[in-house]
C-alpha positions as a Python dict, from the first residue, in 0.01 Angstrom:
ca = {
    (1, 'M'): (0, 0, 0),
    (2, 'R'): (344, 41, 154),
    (3, 'Q'): (366, 47, 533),
    (4, 'S'): (472, 412, 525),
    (5, 'D'): (180, 521, 304),
    (6, 'P'): (-93, 716, 482),
    (7, 'V'): (-434, 554, 524),
    (8, 'P'): (-680, 718, 281),
    (9, 'A'): (-928, 943, 456),
    (10, 'E'): (-1294, 854, 440),
    (11, 'T'): (-1502, 1072, 211),
    (12, 'P'): (-1733, 1302, 415),
    (13, 'D'): (-2095, 1192, 416),
    (14, 'A'): (-2226, 1501, 237),
    (15, 'E'): (-1988, 1453, -55),
    (16, 'L'): (-2047, 1080, -68),
    (17, 'I'): (-2426, 1121, -64),
    (18, 'A'): (-2410, 1372, -348),
    (19, 'R'): (-2202, 1132, -554),
    (20, 'L'): (-2428, 841, -472),
    (21, 'R'): (-2734, 1037, -577),
    (22, 'A'): (-2554, 1114, -901),
    (23, 'R'): (-2516, 736, -943),
    (24, 'D'): (-2138, 750, -915),
    (25, 'E'): (-2035, 383, -907),
    (26, 'T'): (-1699, 457, -743),
    (27, 'A'): (-1882, 622, -450),
    (28, 'F'): (-2096, 313, -404),
    (29, 'L'): (-1791, 86, -417),
    (30, 'E'): (-1620, 303, -156),
    (31, 'L'): (-1919, 270, 76),
    (32, 'V'): (-1942, -105, 20),
    (33, 'N'): (-1570, -153, 84),
    (34, 'R'): (-1598, 47, 405),
    (35, 'L'): (-1911, -106, 556),
    (36, 'H'): (-1995, -442, 397),
    (37, 'G'): (-1790, -637, 652),
    (38, 'P'): (-1930, -462, 961),
    (39, 'L'): (-2287, -485, 830),
    (40, 'T'): (-2246, -856, 757),
    (41, 'R'): (-2110, -925, 1105),
    (42, 'L'): (-2404, -743, 1262),
    (43, 'A'): (-2652, -937, 1047),
    (44, 'R'): (-2477, -1264, 1132),
    (45, 'S'): (-2488, -1192, 1505),
    (46, 'I'): (-2869, -1162, 1489),
    (47, 'A'): (-2987, -1387, 1207),
    (48, 'G'): (-2704, -1640, 1181),
    (49, 'D'): (-2466, -1729, 900),
    (50, 'A'): (-2725, -1855, 652),
    (51, 'G'): (-2909, -1530, 596),
    (52, 'A'): (-2645, -1266, 673),
    (53, 'E'): (-2518, -1209, 321),
    (54, 'E'): (-2868, -1191, 177),
    (55, 'I'): (-2972, -941, 444),
    (56, 'V'): (-2680, -712, 360),
    (57, 'Q'): (-2739, -740, -15),
    (58, 'D'): (-3103, -641, 45),
    (59, 'T'): (-2978, -353, 259),
    (60, 'W'): (-2759, -219, -22),
    (61, 'A'): (-3053, -241, -262),
    (62, 'A'): (-3279, -62, -13),
    (63, 'A'): (-3016, 205, 45),
    (64, 'L'): (-2983, 280, -325),
    (65, 'T'): (-3359, 303, -355),
    (66, 'G'): (-3395, 524, -47),
    (67, 'L'): (-3100, 758, -102),
    (68, 'D'): (-3310, 1031, -260),
    (69, 'T'): (-3530, 1050, 49),
    (70, 'F'): (-3247, 1015, 303),
    (71, 'E'): (-3265, 1331, 514),
    (72, 'G'): (-2921, 1306, 671),
    (73, 'K'): (-3046, 1321, 1031),
    (74, 'S'): (-2798, 1045, 1108),
    (75, 'S'): (-2472, 938, 945),
    (76, 'L'): (-2477, 702, 648),
    (77, 'K'): (-2321, 436, 867),
    (78, 'T'): (-2589, 469, 1134),
    (79, 'W'): (-2863, 464, 871),
    (80, 'L'): (-2727, 145, 714),
    (81, 'F'): (-2679, -26, 1050),
    (82, 'A'): (-3042, 51, 1134),
    (83, 'I'): (-3161, -101, 805),
    (84, 'V'): (-2956, -417, 865),
    (85, 'L'): (-3078, -444, 1223),
    (86, 'N'): (-3443, -423, 1121),
    (87, 'R'): (-3403, -666, 833),
    (88, 'A'): (-3205, -914, 1043),
    (89, 'K'): (-3470, -910, 1316),
    (90, 'S'): (-3744, -969, 1059),
    (91, 'R'): (-3543, -1252, 901),
    (92, 'R'): (-3486, -1420, 1235),
    (93, 'E'): (-3852, -1386, 1326),
    (94, 'R'): (-3954, -1541, 997),
    (95, 'D'): (-3697, -1822, 1001),
    (96, 'Q'): (-3733, -1924, 1363),
    (97, 'R'): (-4097, -1825, 1412),
    (98, 'Q'): (-4009, -1644, 1731),
    (99, 'V'): (-4125, -1321, 1885),
    (100, 'P'): (-3958, -1033, 1695),
    (101, 'L'): (-3655, -868, 1849),
    (102, 'S'): (-3802, -524, 1781),
    (103, 'S'): (-3914, -497, 2143),
    (104, 'L'): (-3622, -287, 2250),
    (105, 'G'): (-3789, -125, 2550),
    (106, 'P'): (-3696, -176, 2914),
    (107, 'Q'): (-3976, -431, 2959),
    (108, 'D'): (-3761, -711, 2814),
    (109, 'D'): (-3734, -992, 3069),
    (110, 'E'): (-3363, -1042, 3021),
    (111, 'E'): (-3291, -677, 3103),
    (112, 'G'): (-3502, -630, 3415),
    (113, 'G'): (-3458, -324, 3632),
    (114, 'V'): (-3134, -147, 3706),
    (115, 'D'): (-2992, -208, 4052),
    (116, 'P'): (-2948, 138, 4214),
    (117, 'S'): (-2632, 13, 4388),
    (118, 'W'): (-2461, 15, 4050),
    (119, 'F'): (-2452, 397, 4060),
    (120, 'T'): (-2314, 670, 4284),
    (121, 'E'): (-2536, 953, 4408),
    (122, 'N'): (-2439, 1168, 4109),
    (123, 'G'): (-2533, 895, 3862),
    (124, 'H'): (-2187, 756, 3775),
    (125, 'W'): (-2100, 385, 3776),
    (126, 'N'): (-1967, 246, 4104),
    (127, 'H'): (-1766, 7, 3887),
    (128, 'P'): (-1666, 155, 3551),
    (129, 'V'): (-1779, -19, 3235),
    (130, 'E'): (-1481, -212, 3103),
    (131, 'R'): (-1426, -376, 2769),
    (132, 'W'): (-1501, -747, 2783),
    (133, 'S'): (-1175, -829, 2605),
    (134, 'D'): (-827, -678, 2606),
    (135, 'D'): (-754, -842, 2272),
    (136, 'T'): (-716, -627, 1964),
    (137, 'P'): (-971, -683, 1682),
    (138, 'D'): (-692, -810, 1453),
    (139, 'R'): (-585, -1073, 1704),
    (140, 'V'): (-942, -1185, 1761),
    (141, 'L'): (-1006, -1223, 1388),
    (142, 'N'): (-676, -1402, 1321),
    (143, 'D'): (-687, -1638, 1619),
    (144, 'K'): (-929, -1906, 1502),
    (145, 'E'): (-967, -2071, 1841),
    (146, 'L'): (-1028, -1741, 2017),
    (147, 'R'): (-1277, -1637, 1749),
    (148, 'K'): (-1463, -1967, 1791),
    (149, 'R'): (-1488, -1915, 2168),
    (150, 'L'): (-1605, -1557, 2131),
    (151, 'L'): (-1873, -1646, 1877),
    (152, 'A'): (-1997, -1931, 2095),
    (153, 'A'): (-2020, -1697, 2395),
    (154, 'L'): (-2197, -1431, 2187),
    (155, 'E'): (-2464, -1683, 2091),
    (156, 'Q'): (-2551, -1729, 2459),
    (157, 'L'): (-2620, -1360, 2518),
    (158, 'P'): (-2977, -1226, 2505),
    (159, 'D'): (-3045, -1072, 2166),
    (160, 'R'): (-3038, -707, 2264),
    (161, 'L'): (-2722, -745, 2471),
    (162, 'R'): (-2551, -923, 2183),
    (163, 'T'): (-2653, -649, 1940),
    (164, 'V'): (-2516, -371, 2160),
    (165, 'L'): (-2192, -559, 2222),
    (166, 'V'): (-2135, -627, 1853),
    (167, 'M'): (-2196, -265, 1757),
    (168, 'R'): (-1986, -111, 2036),
    (169, 'D'): (-1697, -353, 2095),
    (170, 'I'): (-1663, -530, 1760),
    (171, 'E'): (-1773, -273, 1503),
    (172, 'G'): (-1662, 31, 1700),
    (173, 'L'): (-1975, 244, 1683),
    (174, 'D'): (-1984, 515, 1946),
    (175, 'S'): (-2259, 542, 2205),
    (176, 'A'): (-2451, 810, 2014),
    (177, 'E'): (-2459, 594, 1702),
    (178, 'V'): (-2584, 291, 1894),
    (179, 'C'): (-2852, 499, 2067),
    (180, 'N'): (-2961, 624, 1726),
    (181, 'V'): (-2977, 277, 1572),
    (182, 'L'): (-3162, 117, 1864),
    (183, 'G'): (-3373, 417, 1963),
    (184, 'V'): (-3265, 399, 2328),
    (185, 'S'): (-3140, 660, 2574),
    (186, 'E'): (-2773, 707, 2659),
    (187, 'T'): (-2834, 569, 3007),
    (188, 'N'): (-3011, 260, 2873),
    (189, 'Q'): (-2732, 203, 2624),
    (190, 'R'): (-2469, 218, 2899),
    (191, 'V'): (-2665, -28, 3113),
    (192, 'L'): (-2704, -268, 2820),
    (193, 'L'): (-2334, -247, 2739),
    (194, 'H'): (-2235, -299, 3102),
    (195, 'R'): (-2454, -610, 3125),
    (196, 'A'): (-2332, -743, 2792),
    (197, 'R'): (-1966, -706, 2884),
    (198, 'T'): (-2022, -854, 3229),
    (199, 'R'): (-2205, -1158, 3092),
    (200, 'M'): (-1955, -1205, 2812),
    (201, 'R'): (-1664, -1203, 3054),
    (202, 'A'): (-1843, -1451, 3282),
    (203, 'L'): (-1920, -1685, 2991),
    (204, 'L'): (-1560, -1679, 2870),
    (205, 'E'): (-1426, -1740, 3219),
    (206, 'E'): (-1669, -2028, 3269),
    (207, 'E'): (-1568, -2182, 2937),
    (208, 'T'): (-1200, -2151, 3028),
    (209, 'Q'): (-1259, -2319, 3364),
    (210, 'D'): (-1450, -2603, 3197),
    (211, 'E'): (-1168, -2651, 2949),
    (212, 'T'): (-914, -2663, 3230),
    (213, 'R'): (-1117, -2929, 3416),
    (214, 'R'): (-1139, -3142, 3100),
    (215, 'R'): (-764, -3156, 3061),
    (216, 'P'): (-597, -3474, 3190),
}
């Protein structure tokens, strides 16, 4: 594609679903080309490198099987992200023999309560939620050292915070899509994102300070 060529528009969900149900292979390839990378990164952030590809392959198989019963209450992207999320949590539970990550309610220890001082009287943030990084996605992906630092910091986040951060700040899902995937309220999603960005920034700053102290 030449630099001046327009970027092809994404096929609307309704048209794509109709073609998929008609077993149009080009429609399936279009969907895979659009979402395989984002789905794999989400699976990797939860279940690790070893099982990510298998989780996504299973997701594509499940999607093809379930297309005829897909009711369209959410977008195709949201539906597929939800399948990957559930399968990745099950895979991690099985592989690591840990408590499943499906407990997405406010009772999670790492979330705790929300400090009322975070909000104004009308419910807005006292300190606006900021992105944890000013770097563009292309720079993050192409800068190997930066990518290594970011992945290491992500691994230190609690599972639910990491999941929200990956979906919002790396994969670019909007708040409504994340709420739909996780089954949480808009307020809860904003709190999770605020905490994730705050912790991520702190981890990166701490790592940078440690690196500076190690230098001769």
